[in-house]
N, C-alpha and C positions, 0 to 999 in steps of 0.2 A: 928895349922898351920895358918899363916896369908896369906890371899889372897888379892891382890890388883886388882881392876877392874877400868880401866880408860875409860871414854867415852869422845871422843874429835873429833871435826871437825871444820874447819875454817868457814864453811858456817853456817849461821843462819837458824833457822826454820827447823832443821832436827830431832827434838825431843830428843835432848841431855838431857834437863832438865826433860822432861816427863819420859823418860826411867830411868834416875837416881833416881827420886822420887819413881817410881813404883818398881824398882829393890831393892832399899834400904828398902822400906816398906815390900816387900815380904821376904827378908832375915831377917828382924827384927821379922816378924811373925814366922819364923823358929828358933827363939831364938838365932840368930847370932848377935854379936856385930858389929854395922855398924857405920862408920864415913863417912859422905858425905862432900866433900870439894868443895866449890864454887870458881871457878877461873875465873868467867866471870864478867867483870866490870858492866854488866847490873844487876848483883845480882839476877837473876831470881830464882835460887834455894833458896837463902836466903829469898826472898819474898814468894815463894811457901811454905816454912816451917813456915811462919807466923811472920817473923822478919822484922823490919824496918832497911834497910841498912844505912840510914842517921843517925838514932839514934846510931846505933852500931859504925859507923864511928866517930861520935862526941865523943863517949866513948873510942875510940881507941881499939875496940874489933873486928876488921876484919882481915882477912889474910894479908891485905896490911901492917899492923903494924908488923906482924910476919916476913915478907919478907924484911924489912928494915935492913940495916947494924946495928948491935947492937939493933935489934928490940925486940919485945915481944916474950916470949916463946910460940910457936905455941899451945902447950897443954893448956895454960892458956886462949886461945881464943876460945876454943871449947865450944859450947853450948850443954849441956847435953840433952839427949832425946833418943827416939827410932824412927828413927836413930839420932845420934848426928850430929852436923853441925859445920863446920869451915866456917863462913860466909864471904861474899865478899861485896864490894861496888864500886862505880864509881872511887874511888881512884886508883884502879888497872890499869885504863887506862893510868895513868901518870907514872907508874912504869917503869923506864928505865933500872934498874940494880937490879938483885936479888942476895942476899948474902946467900948462903946455910949455914945453921947453923949446 
């Protein structure tokens, strides 16, 4: 059974990224398959996982490119690992319309 856990809050500094990282790690340690999705233009989760959002953006390997109309397949943007990551970048700040694939 697939379970989806969403952590969201408009206010900054409420530990969304910290909780996400720690929960994902704990679930991974219990041998659960975990995909973390960074939807923050600040790309804090992407940075925390050790990836450079600017480099990923240059390579068109962030969620921004998957949300574009006729964009990349989201699965192709996932960075494998325990947990896996769908990275973000500052480009998300300019996204005005999302096309659900």
